[in-house]
C-alpha positions in Angstrom: 0.0 0.0 0.0 1.5 3.3 -1.1 0.3 6.4 0.6 0.0 9.8 -1.1 -1.4 13.3 -0.5 -2.4 16.2 -2.7 -0.5 19.5 -2.9 -1.4 22.6 -4.8 0.2 22.7 -8.3 2.3 25.9 -8.6 3.0 25.3 -12.3 -0.5 26.1 -13.6 -2.8 29.1 -13.4 -5.8 27.1 -12.2 -6.2 27.9 -8.4 -7.4 24.4 -7.5 -5.1 22.2 -9.6 -3.3 19.7 -7.4 -0.4 17.2 -7.8 0.1 14.0 -5.9 3.1 13.4 -3.6 4.0 9.9 -2.4 4.5 9.6 1.4 6.9 6.6 1.9 6.6 4.7 5.2 10.4 4.6 5.4 13.7 4.2 3.6 15.6 0.9 3.3 19.4 1.0 3.1 21.7 -1.5 1.6 22.1 -3.2 5.0 18.3 -3.4 5.4 18.0 -5.1 2.0 20.6 -7.6 3.0 18.7 -8.4 6.2 15.5 -8.9 4.1 17.3 -11.3 1.8 18.3 -13.4 4.9 14.9 -13.5 6.4 13.9 -16.7 8.2 13.1 -19.5 5.8 15.2 -18.2 2.8 18.3 -20.3 3.7 20.5 -17.4 2.7 23.2 -16.3 5.2 24.2 -12.7 5.7 27.7 -13.5 4.4 26.2 -14.9 1.2 23.9 -12.0 0.7 26.7 -9.4 1.4 29.0 -11.2 -1.1 26.4 -11.3 -3.8 25.6 -7.6 -3.3 29.3 -6.7 -3.6 29.7 -8.8 -6.7 26.7 -7.3 -8.4 27.9 -3.8 -7.6 31.4 -4.6 -8.9 30.1 -6.2 -12.1 27.6 -3.3 -12.8 30.1 -0.5 -12.2 33.0 -2.2 -14.1 30.8 -2.8 -17.2 29.3 0.7 -17.1 32.9 2.0 -17.1 33.7 -0.1 -20.1 30.8 1.5 -22.0 28.0 -1.0 -21.6 24.4 -0.1 -20.7 22.6 -2.2 -18.1 19.2 -3.7 -18.8 17.6 -5.8 -16.1 14.0 -6.6 -15.0 14.5 -4.3 -12.0 16.1 -1.2 -13.6 17.9 0.0 -16.7 21.1 2.2 -16.5 22.7 4.1 -19.4 25.3 6.8 -19.8 24.4 10.4 -20.5 26.5 13.5 -21.3 25.5 17.0 -20.2 26.8 20.3 -21.4 26.9 22.2 -24.7 29.4 21.4 -27.5 30.2 24.5 -29.5 30.5 22.8 -32.9 31.0 19.5 -34.7 34.7 19.5 -34.0 34.3 20.1 -30.3 35.2 17.2 -27.9 34.4 16.3 -24.3 35.9 18.7 -21.8 35.5 17.9 -18.2 35.3 21.6 -17.3 32.2 22.1 -19.5 30.7 18.6 -19.8 29.8 15.9 -17.4 29.2 12.1 -17.8 26.2 10.9 -15.9 24.4 7.6 -15.5 20.6 7.7 -15.8 18.3 5.0 -14.5 14.8 4.0 -15.4 12.4 1.3 -14.2 12.7 -2.2 -15.7 9.7 -4.4 -16.6 9.5 -5.7 -13.0 9.3 -2.2 -11.5 6.7 -1.2 -14.1 4.6 -4.2 -13.2 4.8 -3.3 -9.5 3.7 0.3 -10.3 0.7 -1.1 -12.3 -0.3 -3.5 -9.5 0.3 -1.4 -6.4 -2.6 -0.2 -4.4 -2.7 3.5 -3.3 -4.2 5.2 -0.3 -4.9 8.9 -0.1 -4.1 10.5 3.2 -4.6 13.9 4.8 -1.7 16.2 4.0 -1.4 17.1 7.7 -0.5 13.5 8.5 2.7 13.8 6.4 4.0 15.8 9.4 6.8 17.7 7.5 6.0 21.0 5.8 8.8 22.9 3.9 7.8 26.5 3.1 10.9 28.0 1.6 14.6 27.5 0.7 17.1 30.4 0.9 20.7 30.2 -0.3 22.5 32.8 1.9 25.3 32.9 -0.6 22.8 34.6 -3.0 20.9 36.3 -0.1 17.4 35.5 -1.1 14.8 32.8 -1.6 15.9 31.0 -4.7 15.8 27.8 -6.8 19.6 27.9 -7.2 22.1 25.9 -5.1 25.7 27.0 -4.5 27.9 24.0 -3.5 29.4 24.5 -0.1 27.2 27.5 0.5 24.8 28.1 3.4 21.2 27.0 2.9 18.2 27.7 5.0 14.8 25.9 5.2 11.7 27.3 6.8 8.8 25.1 7.6 7.1 23.0 10.3 8.3 19.8 12.1 11.8 20.0 10.5 13.8 18.9 13.5 15.8 15.7 13.2 18.4 13.5 14.8 21.4 14.4 12.7 23.5 11.6 14.2 21.1 9.1 12.5 22.2 8.6 8.9 18.7 7.8 7.8 17.5 11.2 9.0 18.6 14.6 7.6 18.4 16.9 4.6 18.9 15.0 1.3 19.4 16.4 -2.2 18.5 13.8 -4.9 20.1 14.2 -8.3 18.2 13.3 -11.5 20.2 10.0 -11.8 19.0 9.0 -8.2 22.3 9.8 -6.5 21.6 11.0 -2.9 23.7 13.7 -1.2 23.1 14.0 2.6 23.8 17.2 4.3 26.6 16.7 6.9 26.9 20.1 8.6 24.0 21.7 10.4 24.2 25.1 12.1 20.5 25.3 13.2 18.3 22.3 13.8 14.8 23.3 15.0 11.2 22.5 14.1 10.8 25.7 12.1 14.3 26.4 10.8 17.2 24.4 9.3 20.5 26.2 8.5 23.1 24.0 6.9 26.1 23.7 4.6 25.1 22.7 1.1 27.1 19.6 0.0 29.6 19.5 -2.8 27.3 19.0 -5.8 27.7 18.8 -9.5 25.7 20.7 -12.1 22.2 19.6 -12.6 18.7 19.5 -11.0 18.0 18.2 -7.5 15.0 17.3 -5.4 15.2 18.3 -1.7 13.9 16.0 1.0 13.8 16.3 4.8 13.7 12.9 6.5 13.1 12.7 10.2 11.4 10.6 12.9 9.0 12.8 14.9 9.0 12.7 18.7 7.1 9.7 20.1 7.0 8.1 16.7 9.1 5.3 15.3 8.2 5.9 11.6 10.6 7.7 9.3 8.8 10.5 7.6 9.8 12.3 4.4 9.0 15.8 3.5 9.4 17.1 -0.1 10.2 20.7 -1.2 7.8 21.6 -4.0 10.4 23.3 -6.2 13.3 21.8 -8.2 16.7 23.2 -7.1 19.5 23.6 -9.6 23.3 23.9 -9.6 24.5 25.8 -12.7 
């Protein structure tokens, strides 16, 4: 069961247009997935699962580096190059162009999307509200990110346990890479002031992940606007 809530759509002129935001019940890490693989009755040991994960990671990364694309029932991965080439004779220049790997759902994930049941919830139950983002290097509310600059979030129920790696402010790149904020100056329910991680050029989704007081469930709040590094 996938929970979702509705939020006003700021991209259209219609005052009542809404968009849906998923509300995940939590985040599973690599270690969590290994534990799931070793659940009682599977006959798989933690050592076997860990070894297989490592081998798959090695095989995938080595073959991507060789120039292959990856096509599996779970997901597909292919290389992509960003940046502008000035003319037909121009070549890749690391100062102007970037190699990225993009992922897309495979047939298995597409089938899960088609078969999953959804449940609409009250937006108030999502707990986290993010009102605005300010990059103090620019000095105003903005959609731009300056790597290693100072960012500020305003909202409700933003406070988190920064010592828990599952909690924090996360910036998600278009290829799915997650960058977790490591340095926090202010950590309160209404304000987060933090150092923006070292990011490459591109668009990012900002998430706040925290476990509210007297609650064991990890909750994720989404900033409505896409943030960009030029």
